[in-house]
Backbone bond lengths (Angstrom), bond angles and torsions (degrees), N, CA, C in turn:
res aa  C-N    CA-C-N  psi(-1)  N-CA   C-N-CA  omega(-1)  CA-C   N-CA-C  phi
1 M - - - 1.520 - - 1.530 108.66 -
2 K 1.283 117.19 123.61 1.469 125.15 -175.93 1.557 108.10 -85.28
3 L 1.383 111.01 151.67 1.504 118.31 179.87 1.503 108.11 -124.05
4 K 1.307 114.22 133.03 1.462 124.47 174.20 1.500 106.14 -117.11
5 V 1.295 114.37 134.44 1.510 118.75 171.10 1.610 103.26 -118.54
6 C 1.260 109.30 126.52 1.455 119.26 -172.15 1.589 111.25 -115.29
7 G 1.274 120.16 158.37 1.426 127.46 174.26 1.570 114.11 77.85
8 L 1.329 116.48 37.93 1.439 119.35 -178.08 1.563 112.06 -82.27
9 K 1.321 117.35 146.52 1.484 116.04 175.61 1.539 114.20 -140.54
10 S 1.356 115.84 -37.49 1.534 117.81 -174.04 1.561 104.84 -78.04
11 P 1.381 114.33 132.83 1.479 121.40 170.69 1.556 115.19 -52.89
12 E 1.341 114.50 -42.93 1.428 117.61 -175.06 1.580 108.45 -74.50
13 N 1.191 113.31 -37.43 1.543 118.17 176.31 1.503 111.17 -61.93
14 I 1.370 114.65 -42.67 1.496 119.38 -179.94 1.546 107.90 -64.95
15 E 1.327 120.06 -43.63 1.450 121.56 -179.42 1.483 110.65 -65.98
16 Q 1.334 122.81 -35.39 1.408 123.73 174.28 1.551 111.77 -65.09
17 L 1.246 116.74 -38.27 1.479 122.76 -179.37 1.491 112.94 -66.04
18 T 1.312 115.40 -32.55 1.536 119.89 178.65 1.519 113.15 -61.10
19 K 1.304 114.31 -18.05 1.508 117.65 -179.07 1.452 117.09 -88.61
20 L 1.434 113.56 -4.51 1.430 120.71 -177.11 1.619 105.38 -100.32
21 D 1.299 110.60 169.90 1.442 118.17 178.84 1.478 113.96 -86.61
22 V 1.329 113.99 75.59 1.468 121.17 179.13 1.636 107.92 -120.50
23 D 1.284 114.35 154.84 1.459 116.95 -172.00 1.536 113.20 -110.81
24 F 1.351 113.77 -23.70 1.488 119.23 -177.55 1.499 109.89 -140.52
25 M 1.314 118.77 141.89 1.469 125.18 172.16 1.502 107.55 -123.47
26 G 1.343 114.70 130.22 1.397 121.27 176.31 1.524 119.86 -106.94
27 F 1.284 117.65 138.15 1.520 117.66 -176.04 1.530 104.09 -131.00
28 I 1.305 110.82 127.87 1.505 122.18 -171.22 1.479 114.15 -90.62
29 F 1.359 114.59 117.20 1.445 120.07 178.24 1.543 109.85 -110.70
30 F 1.301 113.81 53.51 1.417 123.07 -178.44 1.582 109.56 -125.16
31 E 1.329 118.29 107.94 1.392 122.34 -162.96 1.565 115.16 -59.82
32 R 1.369 115.39 -24.48 1.440 122.07 -178.68 1.537 112.62 -81.10
33 S 1.343 113.83 -9.38 1.543 116.88 -179.44 1.582 109.51 -84.92
34 K 1.376 110.69 147.01 1.351 119.38 176.50 1.564 113.09 -65.93
35 R 1.304 115.25 -17.45 1.454 128.37 -175.89 1.465 111.05 -107.16
36 Y 1.324 118.25 23.07 1.501 121.88 175.84 1.472 109.34 -62.02
37 V 1.306 114.65 133.47 1.459 118.05 -170.69 1.444 117.95 -123.75
38 A 1.338 119.29 -2.00 1.423 119.14 -176.25 1.462 118.84 -62.96
39 D 1.395 118.00 -23.89 1.437 120.70 179.88 1.473 115.15 -85.34
40 T 1.418 115.37 -7.98 1.443 117.28 -176.27 1.526 115.60 -129.57
41 L 1.358 117.03 -3.45 1.477 115.36 -173.29 1.550 104.27 -101.12
42 S 1.295 115.79 122.70 1.454 122.82 -178.63 1.505 111.73 -93.85
43 K 1.304 113.67 158.34 1.464 120.95 174.78 1.563 113.65 -58.77
44 E 1.344 113.49 -35.27 1.508 117.52 175.34 1.500 116.99 -65.45
45 I 1.341 114.89 -32.81 1.464 119.19 -178.44 1.606 107.02 -69.89
46 I 1.317 118.69 -39.25 1.442 121.37 -175.89 1.625 107.46 -74.17
47 K 1.299 114.97 -41.17 1.433 119.42 177.25 1.464 116.28 -59.16
48 A 1.413 115.16 -29.39 1.487 120.99 -176.20 1.497 109.45 -80.60
49 I 1.361 120.91 -12.63 1.422 117.99 179.47 1.551 113.48 -76.49
50 Q 1.309 122.16 129.39 1.356 125.78 -176.51 1.557 112.75 -55.08
51 N 1.375 112.00 142.29 1.454 117.73 -172.67 1.597 114.10 -59.79
52 H 1.342 115.34 -23.53 1.494 116.12 -175.95 1.487 108.60 -75.72
53 I 1.392 121.63 -15.30 1.445 123.49 175.27 1.611 104.07 -94.83
54 K 1.351 111.56 119.05 1.464 116.78 -179.13 1.525 112.16 -82.40
55 K 1.338 114.12 133.13 1.439 118.90 -179.17 1.462 115.32 -96.35
56 I 1.375 116.28 127.73 1.433 122.00 -176.02 1.518 111.69 -115.89
57 A 1.283 116.43 128.74 1.510 123.76 174.68 1.534 108.80 -99.31
58 V 1.276 115.77 122.94 1.441 123.15 -175.31 1.500 113.71 -99.80
59 F 1.276 119.17 123.77 1.538 120.02 -177.13 1.495 105.96 -130.71
60 V 1.343 116.84 157.41 1.479 121.04 -179.20 1.470 104.25 -135.31
61 N 1.387 117.44 108.16 1.534 126.14 174.11 1.483 108.60 55.83
62 A 1.301 122.78 34.15 1.379 124.35 175.69 1.604 112.33 -81.27
63 R 1.272 117.04 154.86 1.471 118.18 176.64 1.476 106.04 -73.72
64 S 1.380 119.76 149.30 1.470 123.81 177.94 1.531 109.10 -60.91
65 E 1.282 122.03 -38.00 1.364 123.14 179.53 1.562 113.31 -63.64
66 D 1.300 112.74 -40.98 1.500 118.35 174.95 1.499 113.10 -62.81
67 I 1.298 117.75 -39.60 1.421 123.72 177.89 1.547 110.83 -62.69
68 L 1.306 116.37 -47.40 1.434 120.07 -178.91 1.530 109.00 -69.29
69 W 1.261 121.70 -34.97 1.464 125.70 -178.22 1.516 107.91 -66.10
70 T 1.385 114.37 -42.07 1.464 122.07 179.95 1.549 109.24 -63.03
71 L 1.314 116.70 -52.98 1.440 123.12 -168.63 1.566 110.79 -75.07
72 K 1.319 120.52 -19.53 1.474 121.72 -175.51 1.507 108.16 -61.32
73 D 1.368 115.82 -26.92 1.457 116.80 -175.68 1.533 113.00 -76.49
74 Y 1.327 113.41 -0.91 1.530 116.08 -176.79 1.594 108.73 -112.84
75 D 1.329 116.71 12.81 1.482 124.88 174.97 1.546 109.59 47.29
76 S 1.332 111.33 51.50 1.531 123.01 173.98 1.468 113.49 50.27
77 K 1.394 116.32 36.78 1.459 122.35 179.31 1.629 108.89 -81.49
78 F 1.289 119.53 -11.73 1.391 121.15 178.51 1.504 110.45 -81.43
79 D 1.382 115.57 134.50 1.507 118.70 178.21 1.465 114.82 -88.94
80 Y 1.341 116.35 -29.46 1.463 122.17 -173.14 1.443 109.75 -137.98
81 I 1.421 116.25 145.29 1.407 122.44 166.31 1.456 106.37 -106.89
82 Q 1.382 119.66 127.05 1.501 126.33 179.22 1.575 106.26 -96.40
83 C 1.319 119.07 107.52 1.489 121.74 175.53 1.503 108.12 -84.38
84 H 1.268 122.96 107.97 1.447 130.01 -167.82 1.484 112.26 -107.51
85 G 1.347 117.48 10.21 1.440 116.98 -175.04 1.523 112.45 -117.31
86 D 1.349 116.23 -126.16 1.489 120.09 176.73 1.477 114.68 -109.88
87 E 1.343 116.60 28.99 1.464 123.89 -173.87 1.484 111.11 -57.30
88 T 1.336 113.48 140.18 1.567 117.27 -179.19 1.560 108.50 -81.64
89 P 1.329 113.37 169.03 1.467 119.23 171.57 1.618 110.29 -60.98
90 E 1.324 115.21 -37.80 1.474 114.81 -177.92 1.511 109.23 -66.51
91 F 1.323 115.96 -36.94 1.544 117.75 179.09 1.485 110.96 -63.66
92 C 1.327 116.41 -43.46 1.504 122.40 -177.96 1.556 109.62 -62.50
93 Q 1.372 112.41 -37.78 1.504 119.94 -175.71 1.555 109.18 -68.75
94 D 1.329 113.80 -40.79 1.508 117.16 179.49 1.530 112.37 -63.88
95 L 1.397 114.53 -36.77 1.445 119.50 177.99 1.568 110.98 -68.48
96 K 1.291 115.65 -39.93 1.454 121.42 177.62 1.515 110.93 -61.63
97 K 1.268 116.29 -40.32 1.445 119.56 179.10 1.593 114.18 -62.40
98 M 1.258 111.21 -19.39 1.486 118.46 -178.69 1.567 111.05 -91.35
99 G 1.379 117.56 10.88 1.359 125.22 172.74 1.460 122.98 94.08
100 F 1.433 115.02 6.34 1.425 120.10 -177.30 1.594 108.45 -95.28
101 G 1.323 114.46 150.53 1.533 116.59 164.26 1.540 102.83 -77.56
102 I 1.289 110.04 152.93 1.546 117.32 -179.92 1.531 113.53 -123.08
103 I 1.254 116.79 130.53 1.441 123.66 169.53 1.543 108.64 -116.16
104 K 1.311 113.86 123.09 1.483 117.46 -179.52 1.577 110.74 -109.34
105 A 1.303 110.86 121.26 1.501 117.73 179.64 1.442 113.85 -90.49
106 F 1.288 115.95 147.89 1.576 124.28 -179.77 1.500 104.48 -132.49
107 Q 1.367 114.26 144.49 1.447 118.47 177.26 1.551 109.36 -98.75
108 M 1.272 112.17 124.92 1.421 122.71 -174.11 1.569 113.73 -87.90
109 D 1.353 113.03 132.98 1.411 120.45 171.58 1.503 106.84 -159.32
110 E 1.417 118.30 178.66 1.454 119.15 -174.43 1.543 111.24 -66.34
111 E 1.372 119.08 -19.95 1.415 118.74 -176.72 1.570 114.13 -93.80
112 F 1.348 116.45 2.86 1.503 119.52 -173.12 1.523 106.55 -62.31
113 D 1.335 115.34 138.62 1.459 126.54 -177.23 1.603 106.10 -102.87
114 F 1.300 117.35 98.60 1.487 116.92 -178.24 1.495 114.97 -66.90
115 N 1.397 115.89 -12.11 1.408 117.45 177.33 1.517 115.01 -64.58
116 Q 1.323 115.34 -24.81 1.456 120.56 -176.85 1.526 110.72 -67.86
117 L 1.323 116.79 -17.59 1.464 118.40 -174.78 1.572 109.83 -72.73
118 K 1.303 116.28 -22.76 1.432 119.81 -174.55 1.581 112.98 -59.87
119 A 1.277 114.56 -29.35 1.502 121.45 -179.74 1.433 111.63 -72.90
120 Y 1.401 118.19 -22.41 1.446 120.39 -175.52 1.529 116.30 -98.06
121 E 1.396 114.24 -14.24 1.447 120.67 -170.49 1.553 111.24 -59.08
122 S 1.274 120.62 -36.27 1.471 118.42 -179.58 1.574 113.35 -86.75
123 V 1.312 120.45 0.58 1.477 121.45 -174.04 1.455 111.05 -118.28
124 V 1.275 120.38 -7.66 1.488 123.43 -177.62 1.480 113.02 -125.11
125 D 1.338 120.41 158.72 1.386 121.00 177.69 1.528 114.32 -91.70
126 Y 1.305 116.42 -32.68 1.505 124.82 -178.22 1.501 108.23 -144.16
127 F 1.290 111.87 151.89 1.486 117.66 163.36 1.522 109.80 -101.57
128 L 1.288 119.43 159.54 1.502 126.18 175.38 1.522 106.13 -132.93
129 F 1.299 114.92 124.44 1.456 118.90 178.11 1.551 109.50 -108.12
130 D 1.383 112.93 124.05 1.438 119.41 -173.18 1.514 107.74 -127.88
131 T 1.241 118.02 168.77 1.436 123.49 176.82 1.527 111.21 -73.80
132 S 1.312 118.07 138.72 1.423 122.93 178.36 1.452 110.63 -67.27
133 S 1.377 115.99 131.74 1.417 122.89 -179.84 1.513 110.09 -155.09
134 K 1.349 121.50 151.01 1.447 123.84 -179.35 1.477 111.00 -66.70
135 N 1.395 120.24 -23.24 1.396 125.23 -178.30 1.519 112.10 -97.38
136 Y 1.319 117.68 15.93 1.487 119.02 179.33 1.455 113.80 56.45
137 G 1.372 118.38 53.93 1.399 120.37 176.24 1.505 110.94 106.05
138 G 1.369 115.78 178.88 1.494 117.59 177.26 1.514 110.36 77.76
139 S 1.305 124.29 13.78 1.415 121.64 -173.10 1.551 110.88 -86.05
140 G 1.319 116.64 -21.23 1.469 124.09 -177.12 1.450 111.56 73.03
141 Q 1.361 118.74 11.94 1.451 121.83 179.59 1.506 113.75 -107.05
142 K 1.307 122.63 149.00 1.417 128.08 175.74 1.490 111.67 -83.74
143 F 1.250 120.38 151.40 1.472 123.58 161.81 1.476 109.96 -101.24
144 D 1.284 117.12 173.64 1.508 122.40 -177.64 1.446 105.85 -79.31
145 W 1.366 115.46 107.60 1.445 121.73 -176.12 1.645 110.14 -64.80
146 T 1.247 116.56 -21.09 1.460 117.25 176.28 1.551 114.75 -64.03
147 L 1.346 117.04 -12.58 1.465 122.61 -179.61 1.497 106.16 -69.84
148 L 1.434 118.55 -24.50 1.451 118.87 179.32 1.411 114.82 -72.02
149 D 1.354 118.29 -10.97 1.480 121.74 179.89 1.660 105.27 -62.15
150 K 1.380 115.93 -23.54 1.450 114.40 -179.98 1.558 111.73 -80.66
151 Y 1.332 115.49 -8.14 1.433 115.05 -177.46 1.481 108.47 -82.97
152 Q 1.414 115.15 118.30 1.503 120.08 -176.55 1.507 110.22 -115.43
153 G 1.282 118.37 12.57 1.486 122.09 -173.19 1.541 108.83 -75.79
154 N 1.351 111.53 177.42 1.430 119.89 -179.88 1.513 115.33 -108.50
155 K 1.318 121.27 5.32 1.406 126.77 179.74 1.563 110.12 -92.96
156 P 1.345 111.97 126.92 1.505 115.76 -177.88 1.511 111.82 -68.28
157 F 1.374 115.15 152.31 1.584 117.17 -172.86 1.507 110.69 -130.93
158 F 1.246 111.89 153.18 1.530 121.84 166.55 1.481 109.06 -91.49
159 L 1.330 118.14 134.31 1.483 123.25 174.23 1.540 110.66 -92.06
160 S 1.211 121.31 121.74 1.472 126.11 -171.97 1.588 107.79 -131.62
161 G 1.325 111.52 170.25 1.486 119.93 172.99 1.470 114.91 103.48
162 G 1.291 119.85 92.92 1.462 123.95 170.13 1.459 117.43 65.83
163 I 1.412 116.07 25.36 1.568 119.65 175.70 1.420 109.02 -68.84
164 K 1.335 115.18 134.26 1.547 120.49 177.68 1.498 106.52 -127.29
165 P 1.399 113.13 171.66 1.401 121.60 -178.39 1.481 116.39 -55.62
166 E 1.328 117.56 -35.45 1.438 121.76 -175.08 1.625 108.67 -82.24
167 D 1.269 120.59 6.72 1.437 123.35 -178.96 1.558 110.65 -88.28
168 V 1.303 121.01 2.09 1.430 118.09 -174.74 1.462 114.65 -61.05
169 K 1.348 121.01 -39.74 1.434 120.24 173.23 1.486 116.18 -61.51
170 R 1.360 116.83 -41.62 1.445 120.47 179.61 1.515 107.69 -62.78
171 L 1.310 120.78 -36.24 1.504 123.49 177.35 1.410 109.20 -68.73
172 Q 1.336 122.20 -34.43 1.391 127.65 -178.34 1.556 106.17 -64.13
173 N 1.252 117.57 -39.12 1.518 120.29 179.06 1.508 116.97 -88.40
174 F 1.387 115.07 -0.98 1.475 117.85 179.94 1.515 111.40 -88.07
175 N 1.278 114.11 115.56 1.464 120.40 -178.13 1.519 116.11 -118.07
176 H 1.381 113.89 126.15 1.471 114.60 175.94 1.573 103.52 -158.53
177 P 1.237 115.71 137.51 1.545 119.21 -172.71 1.499 112.29 -63.30
178 Q 1.367 117.13 -20.50 1.498 121.87 -178.01 1.560 112.71 -104.00
179 F 1.371 115.27 4.05 1.466 117.15 -178.03 1.534 106.52 -70.25
180 Y 1.337 117.49 120.27 1.385 125.24 -173.79 1.526 116.76 -116.64
181 A 1.268 117.41 -38.82 1.473 120.69 -176.86 1.502 110.41 -154.65
182 I 1.367 113.51 161.68 1.426 122.84 176.85 1.518 109.47 -110.77
183 D 1.273 119.99 134.25 1.481 124.53 -177.30 1.525 107.62 -112.44
184 I 1.331 117.14 114.34 1.521 119.70 -179.51 1.458 109.91 -117.01
185 N 1.343 113.28 148.38 1.485 121.24 178.47 1.459 114.70 -147.56
186 S 1.381 119.11 -96.84 1.494 119.68 -169.88 1.611 111.55 -66.56
187 G 1.298 120.85 -23.83 1.449 120.37 177.44 1.500 117.14 -66.68
188 F 1.363 114.62 -7.97 1.460 119.40 179.58 1.594 112.99 -126.48
189 E 1.332 112.74 37.42 1.429 121.83 -175.04 1.534 113.30 -116.75
190 D 1.363 113.34 146.86 1.436 120.28 167.91 1.506 111.80 -94.76
191 A 1.309 115.16 -16.69 1.484 124.79 177.34 1.523 105.97 -167.33
192 P 1.321 118.85 162.34 1.432 118.53 178.32 1.511 116.95 -54.72
193 G 1.377 118.85 117.87 1.471 118.59 -175.59 1.450 115.58 88.08
194 L 1.305 121.05 -10.04 1.532 125.43 178.59 1.549 109.16 -111.61
195 K 1.291 112.28 106.29 1.457 119.91 -175.91 1.502 110.99 -84.87
196 N 1.458 115.29 143.55 1.394 119.26 174.91 1.506 107.14 -85.00
197 I 1.273 118.12 109.83 1.484 125.00 -171.11 1.563 107.96 -67.39
198 D 1.267 119.70 -39.90 1.535 122.35 -177.96 1.606 107.20 -62.94
199 L 1.307 116.82 -44.93 1.402 119.45 -178.32 1.552 112.03 -62.43
200 I 1.339 113.40 -40.02 1.491 117.56 -178.93 1.547 110.38 -70.20
201 E 1.345 117.02 -39.03 1.452 121.59 176.43 1.479 110.76 -57.15
202 T 1.291 113.87 -53.71 1.513 119.14 -177.43 1.522 110.22 -60.55
203 F 1.333 117.92 -44.95 1.511 123.04 -179.23 1.489 106.45 -63.23
204 S 1.353 121.48 -43.50 1.460 121.78 -176.94 1.529 111.71 -60.60
205 K 1.364 113.82 -45.97 1.444 120.06 -177.75 1.580 110.22 -60.73
206 K 1.275 113.73 -43.07 1.497 117.47 -180.00 1.522 111.70 -65.65
207 L 1.417 118.84 -35.09 1.381 124.71 -178.98 1.729 102.82 -66.80
208 K 1.169 116.54 -46.61 1.478 116.89 -179.25 1.557 110.88 -62.36
209 E 1.269 115.62 -35.74 1.533 118.66 175.66 1.531 109.14 -60.92
210 I 1.310 116.89 -42.70 1.454 120.88 177.75 1.568 111.97 -64.02
211 T 1.283 113.13 -41.96 1.512 118.22 179.66 1.474 113.29 -64.15
212 T 1.331 120.40 -34.79 1.421 127.17 -171.92 1.495 112.36 -91.97
213 E 1.365 119.02 -12.52 1.446 119.49 -174.01 1.594 108.35 -67.03
């Protein structure tokens, strides 16, 4: 089971996190987010992250030219672009042609139509299922995971939305053939963008125990 930590800002915090057993780091380039990072994240910080930790740049309804303009300053060190808004399959495909891996996020609620995912399956690498909110994530709330019983596709997904340290047992009991990774954010913070390293380390170890049982 893979682990993604999203919403990082502090250089010291990022360096501490690289010493833990995490697989993905997410950096939010959405100006309305409390974890907006474009003004503080340097090229040197990204380059210093070990290659086995995949770097994800998160955008929400940004223009493709603005995404490329933003990421050019990082010398192509980002492995994935996470499209966390209402981006179309064609938009995702265009970004993928530019050499990025693509993660497409969807907001889950009772009305979500899983049929819409079919158009994205050939143009993205992963789906990410998050709790529906007007600010496109960051609500700290869970959605009903049983909704994912309706997902019958072949694309692996990240499970996101309000996951907290005490959810390890729930995750242990969550089964889906395409469940690939867990995405954590606000439930492991001391302040927006400042992660509690001890909580993440303990959580990560417990996840590995689940995986190897």
